[in-house]
C-alpha positions as CSV (number, residue, x, y, z in Angstrom):
1,X,92.7,14.8,70.4
2,X,95.8,16.2,68.7
3,X,95.9,16.0,65.1
4,X,98.9,14.2,63.3
5,X,99.6,17.6,61.4
6,X,100.1,19.2,64.9
7,X,102.0,16.2,66.3
8,X,104.4,16.5,63.2
9,X,104.8,20.2,63.7
10,X,105.8,19.5,67.2
11,X,108.5,16.8,66.1
12,X,109.9,19.2,63.7
13,X,110.2,21.9,66.1
14,X,112.2,19.6,68.3
15,X,114.4,18.3,65.4
16,X,117.0,20.8,65.4
17,X,117.7,20.6,69.2
18,X,117.9,16.7,68.9
19,X,120.3,16.8,65.9
20,X,122.6,19.7,67.5
21,X,122.7,17.7,70.6
22,X,123.7,14.4,68.6
23,X,126.6,16.1,66.7
24,X,130.3,15.5,67.5
25,X,131.8,17.9,69.9
26,X,134.1,19.3,67.0
27,X,131.0,20.3,65.0
28,X,130.0,24.0,65.1
29,X,126.9,23.8,62.7
30,X,123.4,24.4,64.1
31,X,121.1,21.8,62.6
32,X,117.9,22.8,60.9
33,X,115.2,21.2,58.6
34,X,116.0,21.8,54.9
35,X,113.2,19.7,53.5
36,X,110.2,17.8,54.5
37,X,109.0,15.0,52.3
38,X,105.7,13.5,52.9
39,X,106.2,14.0,56.7
40,X,109.9,12.9,56.5
41,X,112.3,15.7,57.3
42,X,115.8,16.0,55.6
43,X,118.2,17.9,58.2
44,X,121.0,20.4,57.3
45,X,123.2,17.8,58.7
46,X,122.1,15.1,56.2
47,X,122.6,17.8,53.6
48,X,126.1,18.7,54.9
49,X,127.3,15.3,54.7
50,X,125.7,14.4,51.5
51,X,127.6,17.6,50.1
52,X,130.9,16.4,51.5
53,X,130.5,12.9,50.0
54,X,129.8,14.4,46.5
55,X,133.0,16.5,46.9
56,X,135.0,13.6,48.2
57,X,133.7,11.4,45.3
58,X,134.5,14.0,42.6
59,X,137.9,15.1,43.9
60,X,136.8,18.5,44.7
61,X,138.0,20.6,47.6
62,X,135.8,20.9,50.6
63,X,135.2,24.7,50.7
64,X,132.2,26.8,51.1
65,X,132.3,27.9,47.0
66,X,132.3,24.0,46.2
67,X,129.6,23.3,48.7
68,X,127.3,26.1,47.2
69,X,127.7,24.7,44.0
70,X,126.9,21.0,45.0
71,X,124.1,21.8,47.1
72,X,121.1,21.6,44.9
73,X,122.5,18.4,43.5
74,X,122.9,16.9,46.9
75,X,119.4,18.0,48.1
76,X,118.0,16.5,44.9
77,X,119.6,13.2,45.6
78,X,118.3,13.1,49.4
79,X,114.7,13.8,48.2
80,X,115.0,10.7,45.9
81,X,116.6,8.5,48.4
82,X,113.8,9.4,50.9
83,X,111.2,8.7,48.2
84,X,112.7,5.3,47.5
85,X,112.8,4.4,51.2
86,X,109.0,5.4,51.7
87,X,108.0,3.4,48.7
88,X,109.9,0.4,49.9
89,X,108.5,0.7,53.4
90,X,105.0,1.1,52.1
91,X,105.1,-2.2,50.4
92,X,107.6,-4.0,53.0
93,X,107.9,-2.3,56.1
94,X,111.0,-4.2,57.2
95,X,112.8,-3.6,53.6
96,X,115.3,-1.1,54.9
97,X,116.7,-3.5,57.7
98,X,116.6,-6.4,55.3
99,X,118.9,-4.3,52.7
100,X,121.6,-4.0,55.5
101,X,123.9,-6.7,55.0
102,X,123.9,-6.5,51.3
103,X,124.4,-2.8,51.6
104,X,127.3,-3.2,53.7
105,X,129.3,-5.5,51.1
106,X,128.6,-3.0,48.4
107,X,129.6,-0.1,50.8
108,X,133.1,-1.7,51.3
109,X,133.5,-2.5,47.8
110,X,132.8,1.0,46.7
111,X,134.6,3.4,49.3
112,X,137.1,1.1,50.9
113,X,140.8,1.7,49.6
114,X,144.1,-0.1,49.8
115,X,144.7,1.2,53.4
116,X,141.5,2.4,55.0
117,X,138.1,0.7,55.4
118,X,135.0,2.4,53.8
119,X,134.2,3.9,57.3
120,X,137.5,4.9,58.0
121,X,138.0,6.6,54.8
122,X,134.7,8.6,55.1
123,X,135.3,9.5,58.7
124,X,138.6,10.9,57.7
125,X,136.9,13.3,55.4
126,X,134.3,14.2,58.0
127,X,131.5,12.4,56.5
128,X,129.2,10.1,58.4
129,X,129.4,6.6,57.0
130,X,125.5,6.4,57.0
131,X,125.6,8.9,54.4
132,X,126.8,6.7,51.6
133,X,125.3,3.5,53.3
134,X,121.8,4.8,53.4
135,X,122.0,5.6,49.7
136,X,122.9,2.1,48.7
137,X,120.2,0.8,51.1
138,X,117.8,2.8,49.1
139,X,118.8,1.5,45.9
140,X,118.7,-1.8,47.0
141,X,114.8,-1.3,48.6
142,X,114.2,0.6,45.4
143,X,115.0,-2.5,43.2
144,X,112.4,-4.5,45.3
145,X,109.9,-1.7,44.6
146,X,110.3,-1.8,40.8
147,X,110.2,-5.6,40.9
148,X,106.8,-5.5,42.5
149,X,105.2,-2.5,40.6
150,X,106.6,-3.9,37.1
151,X,106.1,-7.5,37.6
152,X,104.9,-7.9,34.0
153,X,108.1,-5.9,32.7
154,X,110.5,-7.9,34.9
155,X,108.9,-11.3,34.1
156,X,110.6,-11.2,30.9
157,X,114.1,-11.3,32.6
158,X,114.5,-14.9,32.9
159,X,113.5,-15.7,29.3
160,X,115.9,-12.9,27.9
161,X,118.6,-14.2,30.2
162,X,118.1,-17.7,29.0
163,X,118.2,-16.7,25.2
164,X,121.4,-14.5,25.9
165,X,123.1,-17.7,27.2
166,X,121.9,-19.5,24.3
167,X,123.5,-16.9,21.8
168,X,126.8,-16.5,23.8
169,X,127.3,-20.6,23.7
170,X,126.7,-20.3,19.8
171,X,129.6,-17.8,19.4
172,X,132.4,-18.2,22.1
173,X,134.8,-16.4,19.9
174,X,132.9,-13.1,19.8
175,X,134.9,-10.2,20.9
176,X,134.3,-9.0,24.6
177,X,134.7,-5.6,26.2
178,X,135.0,-5.6,30.2
179,X,133.3,-2.2,31.4
180,X,131.6,-0.3,34.0
181,X,129.2,2.4,33.5
182,X,127.7,5.8,34.6
183,X,124.2,6.5,33.4
184,X,122.6,9.9,33.4
185,X,119.2,11.0,31.8
186,X,117.8,14.5,31.9
187,X,115.1,15.1,34.9
188,X,112.8,17.9,35.4
189,X,115.1,19.6,37.9
190,X,118.1,18.9,35.6
191,X,117.1,19.3,31.9
192,X,119.3,18.1,29.0
193,X,121.8,20.9,28.9
194,X,122.4,20.7,32.5
195,X,122.8,17.0,32.3
196,X,125.3,17.3,29.4
197,X,127.3,19.6,31.7
198,X,127.2,17.4,34.6
199,X,128.4,14.5,32.9
200,X,131.2,16.4,31.3
201,X,132.4,17.5,34.8
202,X,132.1,14.0,35.9
203,X,134.2,12.7,33.1
204,X,136.8,15.5,34.0
205,X,136.7,14.7,37.6
206,X,137.5,10.8,36.7
207,X,140.1,11.8,34.2
208,X,141.7,13.9,37.2
209,X,142.0,10.8,39.4
210,X,138.5,10.8,41.0
211,X,137.1,7.4,41.9
212,X,134.8,5.9,39.2
213,X,133.0,3.5,41.4
214,X,132.3,6.2,44.1
215,X,130.9,8.6,41.3
216,X,128.8,5.7,39.9
217,X,127.2,4.9,43.1
218,X,126.5,8.6,43.7
219,X,125.3,9.6,40.2
220,X,124.5,6.9,38.0
221,X,120.6,6.0,37.2
222,X,121.5,2.5,36.2
223,X,120.9,-0.4,38.3
224,X,124.7,-1.2,38.3
225,X,125.0,2.0,40.6
226,X,124.8,0.1,43.8
227,X,127.6,-2.0,42.7
228,X,129.8,1.0,41.7
229,X,128.9,0.9,38.1
230,X,130.7,-2.5,37.4
231,X,129.1,-4.4,34.4
232,X,131.8,-7.1,33.6
233,X,132.6,-8.7,30.4
234,X,129.9,-7.9,27.5
235,X,130.0,-9.2,24.0
236,X,130.8,-6.3,21.6
237,X,128.0,-7.3,19.2
238,X,125.3,-6.8,21.9
239,X,126.4,-3.0,22.5
240,X,124.4,-0.4,20.6
241,X,126.5,0.7,17.5
242,X,127.0,4.1,18.8
243,X,128.4,2.7,22.1
244,X,130.4,0.1,20.6
245,X,132.0,2.7,18.1
246,X,133.0,5.0,20.8
247,X,134.4,2.1,23.1
248,X,136.3,0.8,20.3
249,X,137.8,4.2,19.3
250,X,138.9,4.6,23.0
251,X,140.5,1.0,23.0
252,X,142.4,2.0,19.8
253,X,143.5,5.3,21.2
254,X,145.0,3.3,24.3
255,X,142.6,5.5,26.8
256,X,140.1,3.9,29.1
257,X,137.3,6.6,29.8
258,X,134.5,6.8,27.0
259,X,132.2,9.9,27.3
260,X,128.9,9.5,25.1
261,X,125.9,12.1,25.0
262,X,122.4,11.9,23.3
263,X,119.0,13.5,24.0
264,X,118.0,10.4,26.1
265,X,121.0,9.2,27.8
266,X,124.6,10.3,28.6
267,X,127.2,7.6,29.6
268,X,130.5,7.5,30.9
269,X,132.2,4.0,30.4
270,X,135.5,2.8,31.8
271,X,137.1,0.2,29.7
272,X,138.7,-2.4,31.8
273,X,139.7,-5.1,29.4
274,X,139.3,-6.5,25.8
275,X,139.2,-10.1,24.8
276,X,139.5,-10.3,20.8
277,X,138.4,-13.9,20.6
278,X,135.7,-14.0,23.5
279,X,136.0,-16.9,25.6
280,X,138.4,-18.5,23.4
281,X,140.9,-15.7,23.7
282,X,144.4,-17.1,24.6
283,X,144.8,-14.6,27.4
284,X,142.4,-16.8,29.4
285,X,145.1,-19.6,29.2
286,X,146.9,-20.8,32.6
287,X,150.6,-20.7,32.6
288,X,153.5,-21.6,34.8
289,X,156.7,-20.0,34.3
290,X,160.4,-20.3,35.4
291,X,162.6,-17.2,35.4
292,X,166.1,-16.3,35.8
293,X,166.5,-13.0,37.8
294,X,169.9,-11.1,37.9
295,X,169.9,-8.2,40.3
296,X,172.1,-5.3,39.4
297,X,174.1,-3.3,41.8
298,X,172.8,0.4,42.6
299,X,173.6,3.3,40.5
300,X,175.2,0.9,37.6
301,X,176.2,2.9,34.3
302,X,174.2,2.3,31.2
303,X,177.2,0.8,29.7
304,X,177.8,-1.7,32.5
305,X,174.0,-2.5,32.2
306,X,174.1,-3.3,28.5
307,X,177.2,-5.5,29.2
308,X,175.2,-7.5,31.8
309,X,172.3,-7.6,29.4
310,X,174.6,-9.0,26.7
311,X,176.1,-11.6,29.0
312,X,172.7,-12.8,30.5
313,X,171.4,-13.2,26.8
314,X,174.2,-15.2,25.9
315,X,174.0,-17.7,28.9
316,X,170.3,-18.3,28.5
317,X,169.6,-18.3,24.9
318,X,170.6,-22.1,24.6
319,X,168.7,-22.9,27.6
320,X,165.8,-25.1,26.4
321,X,164.0,-26.5,29.8
322,X,162.5,-25.0,32.9
323,X,164.7,-27.2,34.9
324,X,167.8,-26.0,33.5
325,X,166.4,-22.1,33.7
326,X,165.7,-22.6,37.4
327,X,169.3,-24.1,38.1
328,X,170.6,-20.9,36.4
329,X,168.5,-18.9,38.3
330,X,169.8,-20.4,41.7
331,X,173.4,-19.8,40.3
332,X,172.6,-15.9,40.2
333,X,172.0,-15.7,44.0
334,X,168.7,-13.7,43.6
335,X,166.3,-14.0,46.5
336,X,163.3,-13.8,44.3
337,X,161.3,-17.2,43.5
338,X,162.5,-18.8,40.3
339,X,159.0,-20.4,39.5
340,X,155.7,-18.7,39.1
341,X,152.8,-21.4,38.9
342,X,149.2,-21.2,37.6
343,X,148.5,-17.8,36.6
344,X,146.1,-16.6,34.1
345,X,147.6,-14.7,31.4
346,X,145.0,-12.0,31.5
347,X,145.9,-11.2,35.0
348,X,149.4,-10.0,34.0
349,X,150.4,-6.4,33.2
350,X,149.4,-5.6,29.7
351,X,152.9,-5.4,28.2
352,X,154.0,-8.7,30.1
353,X,150.8,-10.2,28.5
354,X,152.3,-9.5,25.2
355,X,155.7,-11.2,26.0
356,X,153.9,-14.4,27.4
357,X,151.6,-14.6,24.3
358,X,154.6,-14.6,22.0
359,X,156.5,-17.6,23.6
360,X,156.2,-21.1,23.1
361,X,156.6,-23.6,25.8
362,X,160.1,-24.1,27.1
363,X,161.3,-21.2,24.8
364,X,163.4,-18.6,26.6
365,X,162.4,-15.1,26.4
366,X,164.7,-12.1,25.5
367,X,166.3,-10.2,28.6
368,X,163.8,-7.7,29.9
369,X,164.3,-5.1,32.7
370,X,161.6,-6.0,35.3
371,X,162.5,-3.4,37.9
372,X,165.0,-0.6,38.4
373,X,168.0,-2.7,39.3
374,X,166.6,-6.2,37.8
375,X,167.0,-8.2,34.6
376,X,164.9,-11.2,34.1
377,X,164.4,-14.0,31.5
378,X,161.3,-15.9,31.3
379,X,160.1,-19.4,29.8
380,X,156.7,-21.0,30.0
381,X,156.7,-24.5,31.5
382,X,153.1,-25.4,30.8
383,X,150.1,-23.8,29.3
384,X,146.6,-24.9,29.8
385,X,143.5,-23.7,28.0
386,X,140.7,-23.8,30.4
387,X,136.9,-24.3,29.8
388,X,135.0,-21.1,29.0
389,X,133.9,-19.2,32.0
390,X,130.3,-18.6,30.8
391,X,128.4,-16.0,33.0
392,X,125.9,-17.7,35.3
393,X,122.4,-17.4,34.6
394,X,122.1,-15.2,37.7
395,X,124.6,-12.7,36.3
396,X,122.9,-12.5,32.8
397,X,119.5,-12.0,34.7
398,X,121.2,-9.1,36.5
399,X,122.4,-7.6,33.2
400,X,118.9,-8.0,31.7
401,X,117.3,-6.6,34.8
402,X,119.5,-3.4,34.8
403,X,118.5,-2.6,31.1
404,X,114.8,-2.3,32.1
405,X,115.9,-0.6,35.6
406,X,117.3,2.6,34.1
407,X,114.0,3.5,32.1
408,X,111.6,2.1,34.6
409,X,113.3,3.7,37.7
410,X,113.2,7.2,36.3
411,X,109.5,6.7,35.2
412,X,108.2,5.7,38.6
413,X,110.6,8.0,40.6
414,X,109.1,11.0,38.5
415,X,105.5,9.8,39.2
416,X,106.3,9.4,43.0
417,X,107.8,13.1,42.8
418,X,104.7,14.5,41.5
419,X,102.2,12.8,43.9
420,X,104.6,13.7,46.8
421,X,104.1,16.6,49.1
422,X,107.9,18.1,48.9
423,X,108.5,21.3,50.8
424,X,112.0,22.9,50.4
425,X,113.0,25.2,53.3
426,X,114.6,28.5,52.1
427,X,118.1,29.2,53.4
């Protein structure tokens, strides 16, 4: 009888031949095995695609020098993904298949852009879609593993979420921040100094235009990673004091990226919104507006533009109803709509939010330039205060789950690493 070890060795001998034959015609790389984790092989093709994904995510050029810099990080990620999937299959053999539908939704949200689907965008960069999709599947499967392995700890989630809901309802006017996060912790293969160095590199990449959500999906050790790091609205008073201070300083400086390092955790936060009065913030009001729009001729002089502004102001400052402003708009011959209905103030561009918040109903605004050749006057026709949109219990459970996830995930993954047979093939 052939032993399992002999059979495995035979399969590993065949793997490079299979992978080479399965590569696209344009690929010139000969595939090989770069690591074996408890009998599961990671190929050089897997590694090359992972490296390319990290380079794309961080906005780096796909060249030999950068590929070498990212090789070790990419391989460590693939090892972790393999261990997560193995752990999931040992508990629920069909877990990877079950994760597919959910993973695809996250995949599109994280990697698609305004023009290309997630798959199209990755393929355009020479990356297999499965490289990113498999990582998301691994994180979903891993969530199930942790839930089963740490039942006692996660049993508290319902109680904590209900308590959080009670606290929210007791203070609906508490200030809130809308944030996304990237969370890193030191690990044996990346001690504290290296972790701090990495988080600084990621923060610079984001500041230079790299995709925050894609970086979160690749690097973050929080449960929010599978959703691109999205957290949503959080009451300011619920944040640890050091995080709150860093976020508030960033808001006041009119920036939106927060970097915070400690001996236990390193964070990058993206500040996406602020509500001074929480669920009672006037930015949550729904408004309908009338507007009068005057189109200016191309290449108009500043002197002529100033004259048009003065004329428009004089003709609109005595208008005191939306019907009258709409009629005036029609007289200007503009093709843009003279009415904007049912829009939440918070959805408007920041400077326009300030304009709307300062207006009373049926009060004409000052003349503002809304485009290169466009002058506008706005008037609020109606303003409705909506009922507070309290987070669902499921959303609150997710937030409490993610708090536990970061610590328990690392602890259990390190346990699996110590117990696993991990063979790294030399280059």
